[in-house]
C-alpha positions as CSV (number, residue, x, y, z in Angstrom):
1,M,-235.3,27.2,-24.2
2,I,-231.5,27.0,-23.9
3,S,-229.6,30.1,-24.9
4,I,-225.9,29.6,-26.1
5,Q,-223.8,32.7,-26.3
6,L,-220.9,32.5,-28.8
7,P,-217.6,34.4,-28.5
8,D,-218.7,37.1,-31.0
9,G,-221.6,37.9,-28.7
10,S,-224.3,36.3,-30.8
11,K,-226.7,33.8,-29.3
12,R,-228.3,30.7,-30.5
13,E,-231.3,29.2,-28.9
14,F,-232.3,25.5,-28.7
15,E,-235.6,23.9,-27.4
16,A,-233.8,20.9,-25.8
17,P,-230.3,20.0,-24.5
18,V,-227.8,20.1,-27.3
19,T,-224.2,18.9,-27.8
20,V,-221.3,21.0,-28.6
21,G,-221.1,19.3,-32.0
22,Q,-224.7,20.1,-32.7
23,V,-224.2,23.7,-32.0
24,A,-221.2,23.7,-34.3
25,A,-223.4,22.1,-37.0
26,S,-226.0,24.8,-36.5
27,I,-223.5,27.4,-37.3
28,G,-222.1,25.7,-40.5
29,A,-221.1,22.3,-42.0
30,G,-217.5,23.6,-42.2
31,L,-217.3,24.4,-38.4
32,A,-218.9,21.0,-37.5
33,K,-216.2,19.3,-39.5
34,A,-213.4,21.3,-38.0
35,A,-214.7,21.1,-34.4
36,L,-212.3,19.2,-32.0
37,A,-213.8,20.2,-28.7
38,G,-215.6,23.0,-26.9
39,R,-215.1,25.4,-24.1
40,V,-218.3,25.6,-22.1
41,D,-218.3,28.4,-19.5
42,G,-214.5,28.2,-19.5
43,K,-214.3,24.5,-19.3
44,L,-212.8,22.4,-22.0
45,V,-215.2,19.5,-23.0
46,D,-215.8,16.9,-25.8
47,T,-217.9,17.8,-28.8
48,S,-220.3,15.1,-27.5
49,H,-220.8,17.1,-24.2
50,L,-224.3,17.9,-23.6
51,I,-225.3,21.5,-22.8
52,S,-228.6,21.4,-20.7
53,A,-228.7,25.1,-19.5
54,D,-227.8,28.5,-20.7
55,A,-224.1,28.8,-21.3
56,Q,-221.2,30.5,-23.1
57,L,-219.6,28.3,-25.7
58,A,-216.4,28.5,-27.9
59,I,-215.9,25.9,-30.5
60,V,-212.4,24.6,-30.5
61,T,-210.6,23.9,-33.8
62,D,-207.0,23.0,-34.7
63,K,-206.4,26.8,-35.1
64,D,-206.7,27.2,-31.2
65,A,-204.0,26.4,-28.7
66,D,-206.6,24.3,-26.9
67,G,-207.2,22.4,-30.1
68,L,-203.5,21.5,-30.4
69,E,-203.5,20.2,-26.9
70,V,-206.5,18.0,-27.6
71,I,-204.8,16.6,-30.7
72,R,-201.7,15.8,-28.7
73,H,-203.6,14.2,-25.9
74,S,-205.7,12.1,-28.3
75,T,-202.5,11.1,-30.2
76,A,-201.0,9.8,-27.0
77,H,-204.1,7.5,-26.7
78,L,-203.7,6.5,-30.4
79,L,-200.1,5.5,-29.5
80,A,-201.2,3.3,-26.7
81,Y,-203.9,1.8,-29.0
82,A,-201.2,0.9,-31.6
83,V,-198.9,-0.5,-29.0
84,K,-201.6,-2.8,-27.7
85,E,-202.5,-3.9,-31.2
86,L,-198.8,-4.8,-31.9
87,F,-197.8,-5.9,-28.5
88,P,-200.8,-7.2,-26.6
89,E,-198.7,-8.2,-23.5
90,A,-197.5,-4.5,-23.0
91,Q,-199.3,-2.7,-20.2
92,V,-200.2,1.0,-20.5
93,T,-199.6,3.4,-17.7
94,I,-199.7,7.2,-18.3
95,G,-199.6,9.3,-21.3
96,P,-199.7,13.1,-20.8
97,V,-199.3,16.1,-23.1
98,I,-195.9,17.8,-23.0
99,E,-194.4,20.8,-24.7
100,H,-194.4,20.1,-28.5
101,G,-196.0,16.6,-28.1
102,F,-196.7,13.8,-25.7
103,Y,-195.4,10.6,-24.2
104,Y,-196.7,7.3,-23.0
105,D,-195.1,4.9,-20.6
106,F,-195.3,1.2,-21.1
107,S,-194.4,-2.0,-19.2
108,Y,-193.1,-4.6,-21.7
109,K,-190.9,-7.7,-21.4
110,R,-188.1,-6.4,-23.6
111,P,-186.9,-3.0,-24.9
112,F,-188.7,-1.3,-27.8
113,T,-186.3,-1.1,-30.8
114,P,-186.1,1.5,-33.5
115,E,-187.8,-1.0,-35.9
116,D,-190.7,-1.3,-33.3
117,L,-191.1,2.4,-33.2
118,A,-191.4,2.6,-37.0
119,A,-194.0,-0.2,-36.8
120,I,-196.0,1.5,-34.1
121,E,-196.1,4.8,-36.0
122,S,-197.3,2.9,-39.1
123,K,-200.0,1.2,-37.1
124,M,-201.1,4.6,-35.6
125,S,-201.5,5.9,-39.2
126,E,-203.5,2.9,-40.1
127,L,-205.8,3.2,-37.0
128,A,-206.2,6.9,-37.6
129,K,-207.4,6.3,-41.3
130,K,-210.2,4.1,-39.9
131,D,-211.7,7.2,-38.4
132,E,-213.0,5.4,-35.4
133,A,-215.3,7.3,-33.1
134,V,-213.8,8.3,-29.7
135,T,-216.6,7.8,-27.1
136,R,-216.7,8.7,-23.4
137,S,-218.3,6.6,-20.6
138,V,-218.4,6.9,-16.8
139,L,-218.0,4.1,-14.3
140,P,-217.9,4.0,-10.4
141,R,-214.3,3.7,-9.2
142,D,-214.6,0.1,-8.0
143,E,-216.1,-1.0,-11.3
144,A,-213.4,0.7,-13.2
145,V,-210.7,-1.1,-11.1
146,S,-212.4,-4.4,-11.7
147,Y,-212.6,-3.8,-15.5
148,F,-208.9,-2.9,-15.9
149,K,-207.9,-5.9,-13.8
150,S,-210.0,-8.1,-15.9
151,I,-208.1,-7.0,-19.1
152,G,-204.7,-7.3,-17.4
153,E,-204.0,-3.7,-17.0
154,A,-202.5,-3.7,-13.4
155,Y,-201.1,-0.2,-13.7
156,K,-204.4,1.4,-14.7
157,A,-206.1,-0.5,-11.9
158,E,-203.5,0.8,-9.4
159,I,-204.0,4.4,-10.6
160,I,-207.8,4.2,-10.3
161,A,-207.6,2.5,-6.8
162,S,-205.8,5.6,-5.6
163,I,-208.9,7.7,-6.4
164,P,-211.2,8.3,-3.4
165,Q,-213.7,5.6,-3.0
166,G,-217.2,6.5,-4.3
167,E,-216.0,8.7,-7.0
168,D,-216.7,8.1,-10.7
169,V,-214.0,7.9,-13.4
170,S,-214.2,8.6,-17.1
171,L,-213.1,6.2,-19.7
172,Y,-212.4,6.8,-23.5
173,A,-212.9,4.1,-26.1
174,E,-211.7,4.0,-29.7
175,G,-212.1,0.8,-31.6
176,K,-210.9,-2.1,-29.4
177,F,-209.0,0.2,-27.0
178,T,-210.2,1.7,-23.8
179,D,-208.2,4.0,-21.6
180,L,-208.7,5.9,-18.4
181,C,-208.8,9.6,-19.0
182,R,-210.4,13.0,-17.9
183,G,-210.4,14.1,-21.6
184,P,-211.4,15.9,-23.6
185,H,-210.5,14.0,-26.9
186,V,-211.1,14.5,-30.6
187,P,-214.4,13.1,-31.9
188,S,-212.7,10.5,-34.0
189,T,-209.3,9.1,-34.7
190,G,-209.5,10.6,-38.3
191,K,-208.7,14.0,-36.8
192,L,-205.2,12.7,-36.0
193,K,-203.0,13.0,-39.2
194,H,-199.7,14.8,-38.5
195,F,-197.6,13.1,-35.9
196,K,-194.2,11.4,-35.5
197,L,-192.7,9.2,-32.8
198,M,-189.4,10.5,-31.7
199,K,-187.5,8.3,-29.3
200,V,-187.8,5.8,-26.4
201,A,-186.4,6.5,-22.9
202,G,-186.5,4.9,-19.5
203,A,-188.9,6.1,-16.7
204,Y,-189.6,4.8,-13.3
205,W,-193.3,4.0,-12.4
206,R,-194.7,7.0,-10.6
207,G,-191.3,8.6,-10.8
208,D,-189.9,6.5,-8.0
209,H,-186.5,4.8,-8.7
210,N,-187.5,2.0,-6.3
211,N,-190.2,1.0,-8.7
212,E,-190.0,-0.8,-12.0
213,Q,-188.4,1.0,-14.9
214,L,-190.9,1.5,-17.8
215,Q,-190.3,2.5,-21.4
216,R,-191.3,6.0,-22.3
217,I,-192.2,6.6,-26.0
218,Y,-192.1,10.3,-27.0
219,G,-194.0,11.7,-29.9
220,T,-194.9,14.9,-31.5
221,A,-198.2,16.0,-33.1
222,W,-199.4,19.1,-34.9
223,A,-202.4,20.6,-36.6
224,T,-201.0,20.7,-40.1
225,K,-198.4,18.8,-42.2
226,D,-196.5,22.2,-42.6
227,D,-196.3,22.7,-38.8
228,L,-195.0,19.2,-38.3
229,Q,-192.3,19.6,-41.0
230,K,-191.3,23.0,-39.5
231,Y,-190.8,21.4,-36.1
232,L,-188.9,18.4,-37.5
233,T,-186.7,20.9,-39.4
234,M,-186.1,22.9,-36.3
235,L,-185.1,19.7,-34.5
236,E,-182.6,19.0,-37.2
237,E,-181.1,22.4,-36.8
238,A,-181.1,22.1,-33.0
239,E,-179.2,18.9,-33.3
240,K,-176.5,20.7,-35.4
241,R,-176.4,23.4,-32.7
242,D,-176.3,21.1,-29.8
243,H,-173.9,22.7,-27.3
244,R,-172.6,19.2,-26.2
245,K,-171.6,18.3,-29.8
246,L,-170.1,21.8,-30.5
247,G,-168.5,21.9,-27.0
248,K,-166.5,18.8,-28.1
249,E,-165.8,19.9,-31.7
250,L,-164.6,23.4,-30.5
251,D,-162.7,22.0,-27.5
252,L,-164.6,24.2,-25.0
253,F,-165.5,21.8,-22.2
254,H,-166.3,18.2,-21.3
255,I,-168.4,16.4,-18.7
256,D,-166.7,13.5,-16.9
257,E,-168.1,10.5,-15.1
258,H,-165.7,11.2,-12.2
259,S,-167.8,14.3,-11.3
260,P,-171.3,13.9,-12.9
261,G,-173.3,17.1,-13.3
262,T,-170.3,19.4,-13.1
263,V,-168.1,20.9,-16.0
264,F,-164.5,20.6,-16.9
265,W,-163.7,23.8,-18.7
266,H,-161.0,23.7,-21.3
267,P,-158.8,26.8,-22.0
268,K,-161.1,28.0,-24.9
269,G,-164.2,27.4,-23.0
270,W,-162.9,29.1,-19.8
271,T,-162.0,32.1,-22.0
272,V,-165.7,32.4,-23.0
273,W,-166.7,31.9,-19.4
274,Q,-164.3,34.8,-18.4
275,E,-165.8,37.1,-21.1
276,V,-169.3,36.5,-19.9
277,E,-168.4,36.9,-16.1
278,Q,-166.2,40.0,-16.7
279,Y,-168.9,41.6,-18.9
280,M,-171.5,40.9,-16.1
281,R,-169.0,42.2,-13.5
282,R,-168.9,45.5,-15.4
283,V,-172.8,45.5,-15.5
284,Y,-172.6,45.2,-11.7
285,R,-170.1,48.0,-11.2
286,D,-171.8,50.4,-13.6
287,N,-175.3,50.0,-12.1
288,G,-174.7,50.4,-8.4
289,Y,-174.1,46.8,-7.3
290,L,-171.5,46.0,-4.7
291,E,-169.9,42.6,-5.3
292,V,-169.7,40.3,-2.4
293,K,-168.6,36.7,-1.9
294,G,-170.1,34.2,0.5
295,P,-168.8,30.8,1.7
296,Q,-169.6,27.5,0.0
297,I,-170.4,25.6,3.1
298,I,-172.9,26.9,5.7
299,D,-174.1,25.4,9.0
300,K,-177.4,23.4,8.8
301,S,-178.9,25.9,11.4
302,L,-179.1,28.6,8.9
303,W,-181.0,26.5,6.3
304,E,-183.4,25.5,9.1
305,K,-184.1,29.1,9.7
306,T,-184.8,29.8,6.1
307,G,-186.9,26.8,5.7
308,H,-184.7,25.1,3.1
309,W,-183.7,22.2,5.3
310,D,-187.3,21.0,5.7
311,K,-188.4,21.6,2.1
312,Y,-185.3,21.2,0.0
313,R,-183.0,18.8,2.0
314,E,-183.1,16.0,-0.5
315,N,-181.6,18.4,-3.2
316,M,-178.8,19.6,-0.9
317,F,-175.2,18.2,-0.7
318,T,-174.3,17.8,3.0
319,T,-171.2,17.2,5.0
320,E,-170.2,16.9,8.7
321,S,-167.3,18.1,10.6
322,E,-166.7,18.0,14.4
323,K,-170.2,16.8,14.9
324,R,-171.7,19.7,13.1
325,D,-173.9,19.4,9.9
326,Y,-173.3,21.6,7.0
327,A,-174.6,22.0,3.5
328,L,-173.1,23.1,0.3
329,K,-175.2,26.2,-0.6
330,P,-177.9,25.6,-3.2
331,M,-178.4,29.4,-3.3
332,N,-176.8,32.6,-2.3
333,C,-179.7,34.5,-0.7
334,P,-179.2,33.7,3.0
335,G,-175.5,34.6,2.8
336,H,-176.4,38.0,1.4
337,I,-178.6,38.6,4.3
338,L,-175.9,37.8,6.8
339,I,-173.7,40.3,5.0
340,F,-176.5,42.9,5.1
341,K,-176.8,42.3,8.9
342,Q,-173.2,43.3,9.7
343,G,-173.4,46.7,11.1
344,I,-176.4,49.0,11.4
345,K,-178.1,49.8,8.2
346,S,-180.1,53.1,7.7
347,Y,-182.9,54.1,5.3
348,R,-180.3,56.2,3.7
349,D,-178.3,53.1,2.6
350,L,-181.3,51.8,0.7
351,P,-181.6,50.5,-1.9
352,L,-178.5,48.3,-1.2
353,R,-177.6,46.1,-4.1
354,F,-175.4,43.0,-3.7
355,G,-174.1,40.9,-6.5
356,E,-172.2,37.7,-6.5
357,F,-170.9,35.1,-8.9
358,G,-172.0,32.5,-6.4
359,Q,-171.2,28.9,-7.0
360,C,-174.1,26.7,-5.9
361,H,-174.7,23.0,-5.7
362,R,-178.0,21.1,-6.1
363,N,-178.3,17.3,-6.1
364,E,-180.2,17.0,-9.4
365,P,-181.3,13.5,-10.4
366,T,-179.0,11.9,-12.9
367,G,-181.7,11.6,-15.4
368,G,-182.4,15.4,-15.4
369,L,-178.7,16.3,-16.2
370,H,-178.2,17.7,-19.6
371,G,-174.8,18.9,-20.8
372,I,-174.0,22.2,-19.2
373,M,-177.6,23.2,-19.4
374,R,-178.6,21.3,-16.3
375,V,-175.9,20.6,-13.9
376,R,-175.3,19.9,-10.1
377,G,-172.6,22.5,-9.7
378,F,-173.2,26.0,-11.3
379,T,-172.5,29.7,-10.9
380,Q,-175.1,32.4,-10.8
381,D,-175.0,36.0,-11.6
382,D,-176.9,36.4,-8.5
383,G,-178.0,39.7,-7.0
384,H,-180.2,40.9,-4.2
385,I,-181.6,44.3,-3.6
386,F,-182.6,45.4,-0.1
387,C,-185.1,48.2,-0.4
388,T,-188.4,49.5,0.9
389,E,-191.9,48.7,-0.5
390,E,-192.0,52.1,-2.1
391,M,-188.8,51.5,-4.0
392,I,-189.8,48.2,-5.7
393,Q,-191.3,49.9,-8.8
394,A,-188.2,51.9,-9.6
395,E,-185.9,48.9,-9.0
396,V,-187.9,46.8,-11.4
397,Q,-187.9,49.4,-14.1
398,S,-184.2,49.9,-13.8
399,F,-183.5,46.2,-13.7
400,T,-185.8,45.6,-16.7
401,S,-183.9,48.1,-18.9
402,L,-180.6,46.8,-17.8
403,L,-181.6,43.2,-18.7
404,Q,-182.8,44.3,-22.1
405,K,-179.4,45.7,-22.8
406,V,-177.6,42.7,-21.6
407,Y,-179.6,40.3,-23.7
408,K,-179.2,42.5,-26.8
409,D,-175.5,42.5,-26.4
410,F,-175.5,38.8,-26.3
411,G,-177.6,38.6,-29.5
412,F,-181.1,38.1,-28.1
413,T,-183.7,40.7,-29.2
414,E,-187.0,39.0,-28.4
415,I,-188.0,38.7,-24.7
416,L,-191.2,37.4,-23.2
417,Y,-192.3,38.9,-19.9
418,K,-194.5,37.0,-17.4
419,L,-195.8,38.2,-14.1
420,S,-196.5,35.4,-11.5
421,T,-199.1,36.5,-8.9
422,R,-200.2,35.3,-5.5
423,P,-200.7,31.5,-5.0
424,E,-203.5,30.0,-3.0
425,K,-201.1,29.1,-0.1
426,R,-199.2,32.2,0.9
427,I,-198.1,34.4,3.7
428,G,-198.4,38.1,4.2
429,T,-201.4,40.5,4.0
430,E,-203.6,41.1,1.0
431,E,-202.5,44.7,1.0
432,S,-198.8,43.7,0.9
433,W,-199.5,41.5,-2.1
434,D,-201.5,44.2,-3.8
435,K,-198.7,46.6,-3.5
436,A,-196.0,44.2,-4.6
437,E,-197.9,42.9,-7.7
438,A,-198.8,46.5,-8.7
439,A,-195.2,47.6,-8.3
440,L,-193.9,44.7,-10.6
441,A,-196.6,45.5,-13.1
442,E,-196.0,49.3,-13.1
443,G,-192.2,48.6,-13.3
444,L,-192.8,46.6,-16.5
445,K,-195.3,49.1,-18.0
446,A,-192.8,51.9,-17.4
447,S,-190.2,49.9,-19.3
448,G,-192.5,49.7,-22.2
449,C,-193.1,45.9,-21.9
450,E,-196.2,43.9,-22.8
451,F,-196.5,41.1,-20.3
452,E,-198.6,38.1,-19.4
453,Y,-200.1,37.4,-16.0
454,L,-199.5,33.9,-14.6
455,P,-202.2,33.8,-11.8
456,G,-201.2,31.7,-8.8
457,E,-197.6,31.0,-10.0
458,G,-195.9,33.3,-7.5
459,A,-193.9,32.0,-4.5
460,F,-195.6,31.6,-1.3
461,Y,-193.9,34.7,0.0
462,G,-194.1,37.1,-3.0
463,P,-194.8,37.7,-6.7
464,K,-192.1,37.6,-9.5
465,I,-191.4,38.5,-13.0
466,E,-189.9,35.9,-15.3
467,Y,-187.8,37.1,-18.3
468,T,-187.9,34.6,-21.1
469,L,-185.6,35.0,-24.2
470,K,-186.2,33.5,-27.6
471,D,-183.3,32.1,-29.6
472,A,-182.6,31.9,-33.3
473,L,-184.8,28.8,-33.5
474,G,-187.7,30.3,-31.7
475,R,-187.0,28.3,-28.5
476,Q,-187.8,29.9,-25.2
477,W,-185.3,30.0,-22.3
478,Q,-186.3,31.5,-19.0
479,C,-183.1,33.0,-17.6
480,G,-183.9,36.4,-15.9
481,T,-186.1,36.9,-12.9
482,I,-186.8,39.5,-10.2
483,Q,-188.8,38.3,-7.2
484,V,-190.2,40.2,-4.2
485,D,-189.4,38.5,-0.8
486,P,-190.4,40.0,2.5
487,N,-190.1,36.5,4.1
488,M,-186.4,35.8,4.3
489,P,-185.4,39.1,5.9
490,E,-188.1,38.3,8.4
491,R,-186.9,34.7,9.1
492,L,-183.3,36.0,9.4
493,D,-184.1,39.1,11.4
494,A,-182.7,41.7,9.0
495,D,-183.7,45.3,9.6
496,F,-182.7,48.8,9.0
497,V,-183.3,52.1,10.9
498,G,-186.1,54.2,9.3
499,E,-186.4,57.9,9.0
500,D,-188.6,57.7,12.2
501,G,-185.8,56.2,14.1
502,A,-187.5,52.8,14.5
503,R,-186.5,49.4,13.2
504,H,-188.0,48.2,9.9
505,R,-187.8,45.0,7.8
506,P,-186.4,45.5,4.3
507,I,-187.9,44.0,1.3
508,M,-185.4,41.7,-0.5
509,L,-185.6,41.5,-4.3
510,H,-184.0,38.4,-5.7
511,R,-182.7,39.1,-9.3
512,A,-180.7,37.4,-11.9
513,I,-180.1,38.3,-15.6
514,V,-178.3,35.4,-17.1
515,G,-179.0,33.0,-14.2
516,S,-176.6,30.0,-14.3
517,L,-173.5,31.0,-16.3
518,E,-173.1,27.4,-17.4
519,R,-176.6,27.2,-18.8
520,F,-176.4,30.6,-20.3
521,I,-173.1,29.7,-22.1
522,G,-174.9,26.6,-23.4
523,I,-177.7,28.8,-24.8
524,L,-175.1,31.2,-26.4
525,I,-173.3,28.3,-28.1
526,E,-176.6,27.0,-29.5
527,Q,-177.9,30.5,-30.4
528,H,-174.8,31.2,-32.5
529,S,-174.1,27.7,-33.7
530,G,-170.8,28.0,-31.9
531,A,-169.8,30.8,-34.1
532,L,-169.7,33.4,-31.2
533,P,-169.4,37.0,-32.0
534,A,-165.9,38.4,-32.0
535,W,-166.0,39.9,-28.6
536,L,-166.9,36.5,-27.1
537,S,-164.9,34.2,-29.3
538,P,-162.2,32.3,-27.5
539,V,-159.7,32.9,-30.4
540,Q,-160.5,36.1,-32.3
541,V,-157.8,36.1,-34.8
542,V,-155.5,33.5,-36.4
543,V,-152.5,34.6,-38.4
544,A,-151.3,32.1,-40.9
545,N,-148.3,32.0,-43.1
546,I,-148.0,30.6,-46.7
547,T,-144.3,29.7,-46.3
548,D,-141.6,29.8,-43.7
549,A,-140.4,33.1,-45.1
550,Q,-143.2,34.9,-43.4
551,A,-142.9,33.3,-40.0
552,D,-141.2,36.3,-38.3
553,Y,-143.8,38.7,-39.8
554,V,-146.6,36.5,-38.4
555,A,-145.0,36.6,-34.9
556,E,-144.8,40.4,-35.2
557,I,-148.5,40.7,-36.1
558,V,-149.7,38.4,-33.3
559,K,-147.6,40.2,-30.8
560,S,-149.0,43.6,-32.0
561,L,-152.5,42.3,-31.8
562,Q,-152.0,40.7,-28.4
563,K,-150.7,44.0,-27.1
564,Q,-154.1,45.5,-28.1
565,G,-155.9,42.9,-25.9
566,V,-156.8,40.7,-29.0
567,R,-156.9,37.0,-28.5
568,A,-154.7,36.1,-31.5
569,S,-152.7,33.1,-32.2
570,A,-150.2,32.1,-35.0
571,D,-150.4,29.1,-37.4
572,L,-146.9,28.4,-38.6
573,R,-147.4,24.7,-39.4
574,N,-145.9,23.3,-42.5
575,E,-149.3,22.8,-44.2
576,K,-151.1,24.2,-47.3
577,I,-152.8,27.5,-46.6
578,T,-156.1,26.1,-47.9
579,Y,-155.8,23.4,-45.2
580,K,-155.2,26.0,-42.6
581,I,-158.0,28.2,-43.7
582,R,-160.4,25.3,-43.7
583,E,-159.4,24.1,-40.3
584,H,-159.8,27.5,-38.6
585,S,-163.0,28.0,-40.4
586,L,-164.4,24.8,-38.9
587,Q,-163.2,26.2,-35.5
588,K,-165.4,29.2,-36.3
589,V,-162.6,31.8,-35.8
590,P,-164.0,35.3,-36.6
591,F,-160.9,36.5,-38.6
592,I,-158.1,34.6,-40.4
593,L,-155.2,36.7,-41.6
594,V,-153.2,35.2,-44.4
595,V,-149.7,36.6,-45.1
596,G,-147.4,35.8,-48.1
597,D,-144.5,37.6,-49.5
598,K,-146.5,40.4,-50.9
599,E,-148.3,41.1,-47.6
600,K,-145.0,41.0,-45.8
601,A,-143.3,43.4,-48.2
602,N,-146.2,45.8,-47.9
603,G,-146.9,45.5,-44.2
604,A,-150.3,44.3,-45.0
605,V,-152.6,41.3,-44.3
606,A,-155.2,39.3,-46.4
607,V,-158.3,39.2,-44.3
608,R,-160.8,36.4,-44.4
609,A,-163.9,36.8,-42.2
610,R,-166.1,34.0,-40.9
611,G,-168.6,32.7,-43.3
612,N,-165.9,32.4,-46.2
613,Q,-165.9,36.2,-46.7
614,D,-162.8,37.5,-48.4
615,L,-162.4,41.2,-47.3
616,G,-159.2,41.6,-49.4
617,V,-155.8,42.9,-48.5
618,M,-155.5,45.9,-46.0
619,S,-153.0,47.4,-43.7
620,L,-152.6,46.0,-40.2
621,A,-153.8,49.3,-38.8
622,D,-157.0,49.2,-40.9
623,F,-157.7,45.7,-39.8
624,Q,-157.2,46.5,-36.2
625,L,-159.7,49.3,-36.6
626,K,-162.3,46.9,-38.2
627,L,-161.7,44.3,-35.4
628,S,-162.1,47.0,-32.8
629,E,-165.4,48.1,-34.3
630,A,-166.6,44.4,-34.3
631,I,-165.7,43.9,-30.8
632,T,-167.0,47.2,-29.4
633,S,-170.3,46.9,-31.3
634,K,-170.7,43.3,-30.2
635,A,-172.0,42.6,-33.7
């Protein structure tokens, strides 16, 4: 007898080996119809997988995260099937699942057009409606190579040839199409109903720019029609909020081909930058950080000591002077250790917290650049805490509470917490890892945070916490981090004098709240659709006159507001007031003050708030109070 234990603890027994699909059918016809895959003793498998010994089994449906991944994986194969039907000369390469969907790379003699994409999607729907069975087979490696060569699929043959000799490979077939894949897949193409092809992009074979450029077709797939529509609606909204589009419309910044991957900040954009930086500077000052500043260019020998030269060299910008090699710093950490090492440090000096708005450069590939979100030159709100092992928990708790306040002030209320633990390849003792991981976990718990463990995702030298914020569209952005590092102080010979009079190595905590200021400002622009809260808005108030008779009064108001530290400007153009209001509304100015003869005579202003809100006529003093409250509350 074979005993199958289900997630609810119940068991089912079978006299002979049984497939996942048959177990689902024994439970009920509804589950059998809904089954997409199974998880046998923790391993994701097809519904055709044969269970021949006692096992634990969970039936996977489209309501499970695993089920959605299987749907997307199978839809990638459906895409390749459709392409081969329409373009027989196209060669298929690889087609993995990615966040929200999938892609498949193809080699074809000409670029795919939008019309081609529409035809491919239509063919996919046609093939899905046939509800053809998806079947798995296994071949020895060399036989699989011969098979794909025989059908003209050179890329597939090359992939399989890289697998060690003597191993078997699995193939999946649906209708006339067969593909190399580990699986699992849906039982039949009829399970694939809610998908859409999104775009075509270029991609080099095996990611090497020396190889042929392929065509990558991106798609998305979902369990239900409603989920698909919600995602497409979110994309439409995201397009409206795109920081690159808004950056141009609001005259905040631009990216120029003369310096790819860096940002040219315009006056309005630089005002936003300064507000973010000065806010973070106050955070430093009020929470025990000492601001420091390190050089941009550092000798190669330091990067060799830290290990960056060997592991990170291709991503570093380098230069040479007087026969010495230098690199533009890709990170600030080594510089902070050099500052720490100046003079003797005592245990009484710890924890010692350094903060820097450090400009860094990383040679990111051109294809990876994205507006101000992914750049080659960026500035971090970088901080490093030098402490002892016993201090880690308290520092984590303090940092987490601080980060929560900062995110709230910027308009983010939902944060995800993830604790990455020891990887397989690591340095340090098990005891030190135990202590570091426990300290991070206890720091989160003490801050009242529910968190997820990411086993094996820590750095080779220490565990870390990742703080991921959710924006107004539900998108996730990993910005904050705190990371335990005993390694770099060791490599650069940093120490302090302990209570026992002996020399000890400090623990270094790498920490950031907003991370890259460029990226964070991009996130802020998209979070608020460019309508930044009053305290961040580059122009907080515009004062507009109805006729020339109020010009002097407008100037008087603007001067008064500016004396209060308000970013105010005058609009004295010879234009209709409706035109002025519309233009400044499109520029997302928080407050527009309109003054005519009545307002001038009464020392008042007619106030319009963003969102076409008419707040009525009030005294300038009352408006200043309202504005002050909006700025102070960061609403």
